[in-house]
C-alpha positions as CSV (number, residue, x, y, z in Angstrom):
1,M,10.0,6.8,-8.5
2,T,7.2,9.4,-8.4
3,V,4.6,6.6,-8.1
4,C,6.5,5.0,-5.3
5,M,6.9,8.3,-3.4
6,H,3.1,8.6,-3.4
7,Y,2.9,5.5,-1.2
8,T,6.0,5.6,1.0
9,A,7.3,7.9,3.7
10,N,10.7,8.7,2.2
11,V,13.1,8.3,-0.7
12,E,14.8,5.2,0.8
13,E,11.4,3.3,1.1
14,A,10.4,4.5,-2.4
15,G,13.8,3.2,-3.7
16,E,13.1,-0.2,-2.1
17,V,9.6,-0.4,-3.6
18,L,11.0,0.7,-7.0
19,N,13.7,-2.0,-6.9
20,D,11.0,-4.6,-6.0
21,G,8.9,-3.3,-8.9
22,F,11.8,-3.7,-11.4
23,F,12.4,-7.2,-10.1
24,K,8.8,-8.1,-10.7
25,V,8.8,-6.6,-14.2
26,F,11.9,-8.7,-15.2
27,K,10.5,-11.8,-13.5
28,N,7.1,-11.5,-15.2
29,L,8.1,-10.0,-18.5
30,D,6.8,-13.1,-20.3
31,R,3.3,-12.2,-18.9
32,Y,3.3,-8.7,-20.4
33,N,0.8,-8.2,-23.2
34,F,2.6,-6.2,-25.9
35,N,-0.7,-4.9,-27.2
36,Q,-1.1,-2.9,-24.0
37,P,0.9,0.2,-22.9
38,F,4.0,-0.7,-21.0
39,K,3.7,2.4,-18.8
40,A,0.3,1.3,-17.4
41,W,1.5,-2.2,-16.7
42,F,4.6,-1.0,-15.0
43,R,2.6,1.5,-12.9
44,R,0.2,-1.2,-11.7
45,I,3.2,-3.3,-10.7
46,L,4.7,-0.4,-8.7
47,I,1.3,0.3,-7.0
48,N,1.0,-3.4,-6.1
49,S,4.6,-3.4,-4.8
50,S,3.8,-0.4,-2.7
51,I,0.8,-2.2,-1.2
52,D,3.0,-5.2,-0.5
53,Y,5.6,-3.1,1.2
54,Y,2.9,-1.3,3.3
55,R,1.4,-4.6,4.4
56,K,4.8,-6.1,5.2
57,Y,6.2,-3.2,7.2
58,K,3.5,-0.8,8.3
59,T,0.3,-2.5,9.3
60,K,1.8,-4.5,12.2
61,S,3.0,-1.3,14.0
62,Q,0.3,1.1,13.0
63,K,-3.2,-0.2,13.5
64,L,-6.0,2.4,13.1
65,E,-9.3,2.3,14.9
66,V,-12.5,2.3,12.8
67,V,-14.5,5.4,13.3
68,H,-17.6,6.2,11.3
69,L,-17.4,9.7,9.9
70,Q,-19.6,11.7,7.6
71,Y,-18.2,13.1,4.4
72,E,-18.5,16.9,4.3
73,S,-18.2,17.3,0.5
74,S,-16.9,15.7,-2.6
75,N,-13.9,18.0,-2.6
76,Y,-11.1,15.9,-1.1
77,L,-9.2,18.9,0.3
78,G,-12.1,20.9,1.5
79,N,-13.0,24.4,0.6
80,L,-9.7,26.3,0.3
81,G,-11.4,29.2,-1.4
82,E,-9.2,30.9,-4.0
83,A,-6.0,29.2,-2.9
84,Q,-3.9,28.1,-5.8
85,L,-1.6,25.3,-4.8
86,S,1.0,23.7,-7.0
87,L,1.1,19.9,-7.4
88,D,4.4,20.0,-5.4
89,D,2.6,21.8,-2.6
90,V,-0.1,19.2,-2.4
91,M,2.3,16.3,-2.8
92,N,4.5,17.6,0.1
93,V,1.5,17.8,2.3
94,I,0.3,14.3,1.3
95,Q,3.7,13.0,2.3
96,K,3.1,14.2,5.9
97,L,0.1,11.8,6.3
98,T,0.5,8.6,8.2
99,P,1.2,5.6,6.0
100,A,-2.3,4.2,6.4
101,Y,-4.0,7.5,5.5
102,K,-1.6,8.1,2.6
103,M,-2.1,4.7,1.2
104,V,-5.9,4.8,1.2
105,F,-6.0,8.4,0.0
106,N,-3.8,7.7,-3.0
107,L,-5.5,4.5,-3.9
108,Y,-8.9,6.1,-3.7
109,V,-8.3,9.6,-5.0
110,V,-5.3,9.2,-7.3
111,E,-5.7,5.6,-8.6
112,G,-9.5,5.5,-8.5
113,Y,-9.9,2.3,-6.5
114,K,-13.3,1.7,-4.8
115,H,-13.4,1.1,-1.0
116,H,-14.1,-2.6,-1.3
117,E,-11.0,-3.0,-3.6
118,I,-8.8,-1.0,-1.2
119,A,-10.1,-3.1,1.7
120,E,-9.3,-6.3,-0.1
121,R,-5.8,-5.2,-1.1
122,L,-4.9,-3.9,2.3
123,N,-6.6,-6.6,4.3
124,I,-8.8,-4.1,6.2
125,S,-12.6,-3.6,6.4
126,V,-14.5,-1.4,4.0
127,G,-15.3,0.8,7.1
128,A,-11.6,1.2,7.9
129,S,-11.0,2.3,4.3
130,K,-13.7,4.9,4.4
131,S,-12.6,6.0,7.9
132,N,-9.0,6.4,6.8
133,L,-10.0,8.4,3.7
134,A,-12.2,10.7,5.8
135,K,-9.4,11.1,8.4
136,A,-6.9,11.7,5.6
137,K,-9.0,14.4,4.1
138,M,-9.5,16.1,7.5
139,K,-5.7,15.9,8.2
140,L,-4.9,17.3,4.7
141,R,-7.2,20.3,5.4
142,E,-5.4,20.9,8.7
143,L,-1.9,20.5,7.1
144,L,-2.7,22.8,4.2
145,K,-3.9,25.5,6.6
146,E,-0.8,25.0,8.8
147,Y,1.8,24.8,6.0
148,Y,0.3,27.4,3.6
149,P,-1.2,30.1,5.9
150,H,-0.1,32.7,3.4
151,R,-2.6,31.4,0.9
152,K,-5.9,33.1,0.7
153,K,-8.3,31.8,3.4
154,A,-11.6,30.1,2.5
155,Q,-14.6,32.4,2.8
């Protein structure tokens, strides 16, 4: 469920993706290589199910323009100084991103996909993938400042 929550807007959507993932596991169990860890195989199925869900329900209603942006730094959340955020804090803020931004951010940062892989999977251009990542990072910085103002400010 945690993997599904990374890519969906709420518990109901995550449950739907999880059910689809379980269905795919049972349907394709004969294709599973027992010499590989089951958890990694199942995770890949859940990620692919999340991508399928996103493509089916989100892309038609939420098109994003491609804007070329420069990356400020390699730190995805920007310079938050001495702020110490829990994983729950960060995950709560990531959940507030638009579906397109959240999808690209998670695929790139969490799963380690390259932009050309993301573009291929989501049927978008490489430029759109890069733009969505840059916008997601900017939005995350704004949201972290907004939702956690009591944290020590960046110097």
